[in-house]
C-alpha positions in Angstrom: -108.9 19.3 -62.1 -108.7 22.9 -63.8 -105.6 24.0 -65.7 -104.3 26.8 -63.2 -104.3 23.3 -60.4 -102.2 21.5 -63.3 -100.0 24.0 -64.3 -99.3 24.4 -60.6 -98.1 20.8 -60.4 -95.8 21.2 -63.3 -92.2 20.4 -62.9 -89.3 22.5 -63.8 -85.9 21.3 -65.1 -83.2 23.3 -65.0 -80.5 22.2 -67.4 -77.0 24.5 -66.9 -74.7 23.9 -69.9 -76.2 24.1 -73.6 -73.8 21.9 -75.0 -74.0 17.5 -75.5 -74.6 16.2 -71.9 -77.1 19.3 -71.2 -79.4 19.5 -74.4 -79.2 15.6 -75.1 -80.8 15.3 -71.6 -83.3 18.2 -71.9 -84.1 16.6 -75.5 -84.2 12.9 -74.3 -86.8 14.3 -71.2 -88.9 16.6 -73.7 -89.7 13.5 -75.7 -91.0 11.6 -72.7 -92.5 14.5 -71.0 -94.8 16.7 -72.6 -94.5 20.8 -71.8 -98.0 20.6 -70.1 -96.1 18.2 -67.4 -92.5 19.5 -67.2 -91.0 23.0 -67.4 -87.5 23.3 -69.3 -85.0 25.8 -68.4 -81.6 25.8 -70.3 -78.8 27.7 -68.9 -75.8 28.5 -71.7 -73.1 31.0 -71.7 -71.9 31.3 -74.9 -73.3 31.9 -78.3 -74.3 28.4 -79.5 -75.9 24.8 -78.3 -75.3 21.5 -79.5 -72.0 21.6 -81.2 -69.4 18.9 -81.8 -66.3 20.9 -80.0 -64.2 17.5 -81.7 -64.4 19.0 -84.5 -63.3 22.4 -84.2 -60.3 21.5 -85.3 -61.1 20.8 -88.9 -63.0 24.3 -89.1 -60.1 25.8 -88.0 -57.7 23.8 -90.7 -60.4 24.4 -93.2 -61.5 20.9 -93.4 -64.7 21.8 -92.8 -65.9 25.2 -94.0 -68.6 26.6 -92.1 -68.9 26.9 -88.6 -72.7 25.9 -89.0 -71.8 22.7 -90.1 -70.3 21.7 -86.6 -74.0 23.1 -84.9 -76.3 19.8 -84.2 -79.7 21.3 -83.5 -79.8 25.2 -83.2 -80.8 27.2 -80.1 -84.4 27.9 -82.8 -84.6 24.1 -83.1 -84.4 23.5 -79.3 -86.9 26.8 -78.3 -89.6 25.0 -81.2 -89.8 22.0 -78.7 -90.6 24.4 -75.8 -87.1 24.2 -74.2 -86.8 27.4 -73.1 -82.9 27.9 -73.9 -81.2 31.3 -72.6 -77.6 31.9 -74.7 -75.2 34.2 -73.4 -76.7 33.6 -69.5 -74.1 32.8 -66.9 -75.3 30.8 -63.9 -72.9 32.1 -60.9 -74.4 30.4 -58.2 -76.1 26.9 -57.2 -78.2 27.1 -54.1 -78.6 23.7 -53.0 -80.9 23.9 -50.0 -82.8 26.3 -51.7 -83.6 24.9 -55.0 -82.6 27.6 -57.4 -79.8 29.0 -59.3 -78.7 32.4 -59.9 -77.7 33.6 -63.1 -76.5 36.3 -65.3 -76.9 37.9 -68.4 -73.7 38.2 -70.3 -74.2 41.0 -72.4 -76.5 43.5 -69.5 -75.2 42.2 -66.2 -79.0 41.7 -65.0 -79.1 38.5 -62.4 -82.3 36.7 -60.8 -83.2 33.3 -59.7 -84.8 30.2 -61.1 -86.1 27.4 -58.7 -85.8 24.1 -60.1 -87.4 20.6 -58.9 -84.6 18.6 -60.8 -81.1 20.4 -62.0 -78.9 19.1 -64.1 -75.0 20.3 -64.3 -73.1 20.0 -67.9 -70.6 22.8 -67.2 -67.9 21.1 -69.5 -64.6 21.3 -68.8 -61.9 24.1 -69.8 -58.9 24.8 -71.5 -56.0 24.5 -68.9 -54.1 27.7 -68.7 -50.8 27.6 -67.6 -50.1 30.2 -64.7 -47.3 31.7 -66.0 -47.0 35.6 -67.4 -48.4 36.1 -70.1 -50.8 33.2 -70.4 -53.6 35.5 -70.7 -52.4 38.1 -73.6 -53.7 38.6 -77.2 -53.0 35.5 -79.4 -53.3 33.0 -76.6 -55.3 30.7 -77.3 -57.0 27.9 -75.4 -59.8 25.6 -77.8 -62.3 24.2 -76.1 -66.1 25.7 -77.5 -67.0 27.4 -80.9 -66.9 31.0 -79.7 -62.9 29.7 -78.4 -62.6 28.1 -82.2 -64.1 31.4 -83.5 -61.4 33.7 -81.5 -59.0 31.9 -82.4 -59.9 32.1 -86.4 -60.2 36.2 -85.9 -56.4 36.5 -84.5 -55.6 33.8 -87.4 -57.0 36.2 -89.9 -55.6 39.4 -88.4 -52.0 38.3 -87.8 -49.6 38.8 -90.2 -46.8 37.0 -89.0 -46.7 33.3 -90.2 -45.3 31.3 -87.0 -47.1 29.2 -84.5 -46.6 27.8 -81.4 -48.6 24.7 -79.6 -47.9 24.3 -76.2 -48.8 20.7 -75.7 -49.2 17.4 -77.4 -52.3 15.7 -76.2 -55.4 15.1 -79.1 -56.0 19.1 -79.1 -52.4 19.9 -79.4 -52.0 17.3 -82.2 -54.7 18.3 -84.1 -54.5 21.8 -83.6 -50.8 21.8 -85.0 -52.2 20.1 -88.2 -54.9 22.2 -88.7 -52.3 25.6 -88.4 -50.0 23.5 -90.6 -52.5 23.2 -93.4 -53.7 26.9 -93.2 -49.3 27.7 -94.0 -47.8 28.3 -90.7 -44.6 27.1 -89.0 -45.5 24.8 -86.4 -43.5 24.6 -83.3 -45.1 21.6 -80.5 -43.6 22.0 -77.5 -44.2 19.5 -74.9 -43.7 18.6 -71.2 -43.3 15.0 -71.8 -40.9 13.2 -74.2 -42.8 12.2 -77.0 -46.8 13.2 -78.5 -49.5 11.8 -77.1 -49.3 10.7 -73.5 -52.4 8.8 -73.8 -50.2 6.4 -75.4 -47.6 4.7 -74.1 -44.0 6.3 -75.0 -43.1 3.6 -77.9 -46.2 4.5 -79.5 -46.1 7.9 -78.9 -42.5 7.9 -81.3 -44.8 7.2 -84.2 -46.8 10.2 -84.0 -43.5 12.2 -83.3 -42.0 10.8 -86.3 -45.5 11.5 -88.7 -45.7 15.2 -87.3 -41.8 16.0 -88.2 -42.8 14.5 -91.5 -45.6 17.2 -92.2 -42.6 20.2 -91.4 -44.0 20.7 -87.5 -41.1 21.2 -85.3 -41.0 19.2 -82.3 -39.3 20.4 -79.2 -39.7 17.5 -76.3 -39.0 16.8 -72.5 -39.6 20.9 -71.8 -41.6 22.7 -69.6 -42.8 26.4 -71.0 -42.4 29.1 -68.6 -43.8 31.9 -69.6 -45.1 33.5 -72.7 -43.3 36.6 -74.1 -45.3 39.9 -75.3 -43.9 43.0 -77.5 -45.1 46.5 -77.1 -48.2 46.2 -78.5 -48.8 43.7 -75.8 -50.0 40.4 -78.4 -47.5 37.2 -77.7 -44.6 37.7 -79.4 -43.3 34.3 -78.2 -43.2 31.0 -76.1 -39.8 31.0 -73.9 -38.5 27.6 -71.8 -35.7 27.4 -69.5 -33.3 27.6 -72.6 -35.2 29.1 -76.0 -37.6 30.8 -76.8 -39.7 30.2 -80.0 -41.1 33.3 -82.1 -44.8 33.2 -81.8 -47.7 35.3 -83.9 -49.9 32.6 -82.0 -50.1 30.5 -79.5 -52.6 27.4 -78.8 -53.0 25.8 -75.4 -52.9 21.8 -76.1 -52.0 21.1 -72.4 -55.8 19.2 -71.7 -59.2 20.4 -69.8 -60.1 20.3 -66.2 -63.5 20.1 -65.6 -65.3 23.1 -65.0 -66.7 22.3 -61.8 -66.3 25.4 -59.6 -70.2 26.3 -59.3 -70.0 22.5 -57.9 -67.6 22.9 -55.7 -68.8 26.3 -54.2 -72.0 24.3 -53.6 -70.5 21.8 -51.9 -71.2 18.9 -54.2 -68.8 16.1 -53.9 -66.0 16.1 -56.2 -63.4 13.5 -57.1 -59.5 13.3 -57.4 -59.4 14.5 -60.6 -62.0 17.3 -60.0 -64.9 16.0 -61.9 -68.2 16.0 -59.9 -69.2 12.2 -58.6 -72.6 10.5 -59.6 -74.2 7.1 -59.1 -74.9 5.0 -62.0 -78.0 6.5 -62.9 -75.7 10.1 -63.4 -77.2 11.7 -59.9 -74.5 13.6 -58.1 -74.2 11.3 -54.6 -76.2 12.0 -52.2 -78.6 14.6 -54.1 -82.1 12.9 -55.4 -82.8 15.5 -57.7 -79.5 16.9 -58.8 -77.4 15.4 -62.4 -74.4 16.0 -64.1 -73.2 14.6 -67.2 -70.4 15.3 -69.4 -67.4 16.5 -69.4 -67.7 17.6 -65.9 -67.9 14.2 -64.2 -65.6 11.8 -63.6 -66.5 7.7 -64.3 -65.8 4.3 -63.8 -63.1 2.9 -65.4 -63.9 -0.8 -66.6 -60.8 -2.3 -66.9 -59.2 -0.7 -63.8 -62.4 0.1 -61.6 -60.7 3.6 -60.3 -62.8 6.7 -61.5 -61.5 8.9 -64.5 -62.4 12.2 -66.1 -62.2 11.2 -69.4 -64.1 14.3 -71.6 -65.1 12.9 -74.9 -68.2 13.6 -76.3 -69.7 10.5 -77.0 -69.7 9.9 -73.7 -71.7 13.5 -73.1 -74.0 12.0 -75.3 -74.7 9.0 -73.6 -74.5 11.0 -70.3 -77.1 13.0 -71.8 -79.9 10.4 -72.7 -79.4 8.4 -69.6 -80.2 11.7 -67.5 -83.0 12.9 -70.0 -84.4 9.4 -69.5 -84.3 8.9 -65.6 -85.6 12.5 -65.8 -88.7 11.6 -67.7 -89.9 8.9 -65.6 -87.9 6.0 -67.1 -84.4 4.0 -65.6 -81.4 4.1 -67.2 -77.6 4.0 -65.7 -74.2 4.9 -67.4 -71.8 1.8 -66.2 -68.4 3.4 -67.1 -66.0 3.6 -70.2 -62.5 1.8 -71.4 -61.3 4.5 -72.3 -61.7 4.5 -76.1 -60.2 7.5 -78.4 -58.7 7.9 -81.7 -57.3 10.8 -83.7 -55.1 11.6 -86.7 -52.3 13.3 -88.1 -52.9 13.8 -92.0 -53.2 10.3 -92.6 -51.5 8.7 -89.9 -54.3 7.1 -87.5 -53.7 6.9 -83.9 -56.0 5.1 -81.8 -56.4 3.4 -77.8 -58.2 1.7 -75.6 -58.3 0.8 -71.8 -54.6 1.1 -69.9 -51.6 2.1 -70.6 -48.6 0.8 -69.2 -48.6 3.7 -66.7 -52.0 3.4 -66.0 -51.4 -0.6 -65.3 -48.9 -0.4 -63.3 -51.1 2.4 -60.7 -54.0 0.1 -60.6 -51.5 -2.3 -59.5 -51.9 -4.7 -62.1 -49.2 -7.1 -63.4 -49.2 -7.4 -67.4 -47.4 -8.3 -70.0 -47.3 -6.5 -73.6 -47.0 -7.4 -77.0 -46.2 -5.5 -79.9 -46.8 -6.7 -83.7 -46.2 -4.9 -87.0 -48.5 -5.8 -89.8 -50.5 -4.2 -92.9 -54.3 -3.0 -93.1 -54.6 -5.4 -96.0 -53.2 -8.6 -97.4 -49.9 -7.5 -98.1 -50.1 -8.4 -102.0 -53.5 -6.1 -102.1 -53.0 -2.5 -103.7 -52.9 0.0 -100.9 -51.9 -2.3 -97.8 -50.1 0.1 -95.6 -48.1 -0.8 -92.2 -49.9 -0.9 -88.9 -48.3 -1.2 -85.4 -50.6 -2.7 -82.8 -49.5 -3.0 -79.0 -51.5 -5.0 -76.6 -51.6 -5.1 -72.9 -52.6 -8.7 -70.6 -52.6 -9.1 -67.3 -50.3 -11.5 -65.7 -51.2 -15.2 -65.4 -55.1 -14.3 -66.2 -54.7 -13.3 -69.6 -57.1 -10.7 -69.1 -57.5 -8.3 -71.8 -55.9 -4.4 -70.7 -55.1 -2.1 -73.3 -54.7 -1.8 -77.3 -52.7 0.7 -79.0 -52.5 1.5 -82.8 -51.0 3.7 -84.9 -51.3 3.2 -88.8 -52.7 4.5 -92.2 -55.8 4.2 -93.2 -57.7 1.3 -91.9 -56.0 1.2 -88.6 -57.6 3.8 -86.4 -61.4 1.9 -86.2 -60.1 -1.4 -85.7 -59.9 -0.2 -81.7 -63.7 -0.9 -81.8 -62.9 -4.5 -81.8 -60.5 -4.0 -78.5 -63.0 -1.7 -76.8 -65.8 -4.4 -77.2 -63.2 -7.4 -75.8 -62.3 -5.3 -72.9 -65.9 -4.2 -72.1 -66.8 -8.1 -72.1 -63.8 -9.0 -69.6 -62.4 -11.6 -72.6 -58.5 -12.9 -72.7 -56.2 -12.6 -75.5 -56.2 -16.0 -75.9 -60.4 -16.1 -76.1 -59.7 -12.9 -78.8 -57.4 -14.8 -81.0 -61.0 -17.0 -81.7 -62.7 -14.2 -82.9 -64.5 -14.8 -86.5 -63.7 -11.1 -87.6 -64.5 -10.0 -91.3 -61.8 -10.9 -93.9 -61.0 -10.1 -97.7 -57.6 -8.9 -99.2 -59.6 -5.5 -99.5 -59.8 -5.0 -95.6 -57.5 -7.2 -93.7 -55.2 -9.9 -93.4 -56.1 -13.5 -93.0 -55.0 -12.8 -89.2 -56.2 -9.5 -88.9 -53.4 -6.9 -86.9 -55.5 -7.4 -83.5 -55.7 -10.8 -83.6 -52.3 -11.3 -84.3 -51.4 -9.3 -81.5 -53.6 -11.2 -79.3 -51.6 -14.3 -80.4 -48.6 -12.8 -79.4 -49.9 -11.6 -76.4 -51.4 -15.4 -75.4 -48.0 -16.4 -75.7 -46.5 -13.8 -73.2 -49.3 -14.8 -70.8 -48.0 -18.9 -70.9 -44.0 -17.6 -71.3 -43.4 -19.0 -74.5 -42.1 -15.9 -76.4 
């Protein structure tokens, strides 16, 4: 076959989204198929690619000095591997029947169509902006992309006042509150729930609130923001609730994200209850042989509850990209689901969770027992031992582990990984009590806190508490 004939049968992979899932998929497909066999075109509407969105609060707060430290692979590095990466180019339409996408150059406005043989949708998630007056005013920021982080830093450098209000107290809200404290701001967090970190049960969230207040963060719970007030110059000046106003020179929205699936919806692709794309285990969009989706724009199977969830985490997005790239590259891979593991921090307080909260278990129709214990990160007599609270949920009668939440100081957070493995394996709390975990006084008490919680949960299951 001559070269012109070889080029005529070359497939084209089009990727929408240039961060974790999209570029992991492109890179893995390139590892398995060379440029003579597979052309790869990737569109990214922002200025950056393959970066750590999870690191943005630490960049804003000064723990990470330079933006470039958050970029795992630059556009130039991708292009050097024969990936046609087009920054500042936004896909505005997916034509599934015609197997093509329409893209617009953000700077020039020029539009063009690009055909595909295989398509990857990795459009990520977008910060939730409340539908209220002033939500789009200068000085109001969502923080999801590096461009968002840069815009916030630019505002902080221009703003003379030192008052900040964070709306919402989820992971982003809590991390941004600490970042702003580190930059010398007076910070107020206004939260709809009674306690921060709605991914925890309220009794565990209370421990986080106490730590935040210890940092000097003013916490306002059980409160809805009704509008954002602006000054004569149009810039934000305060956040208003039904009963009060909180002065603000800058506002950060930390009320969560939604899957960015407007393109997919317009194209008639299937979406789930939470607005994310629905895929099979190989991450093909359901009903589509050659369209894949991964990252924060998809819903995933919760292995504990058996229900679909939206869990926007970079760990999942990178795994999705590997699975998609392997399948596009001619191999076979699947993504079985998640147990919902996450970890964060407030100053030196570590916060971790995996599996179901109490309300998740109720929603799934599961009967359960709970056990909460207080322990220490090391043997009590060893220097540096610090307190730790572990809460465990187990299924009534069967004793199957359902979820674990941990709040403590150094050495607490990553203990959740033991529980994540146990959840994935479908272990009971009684089985967990026999786990052969590492022990030495600098690392753990003789009975690790997770195992102490498992013992108490096992007793609860058997009704002997």
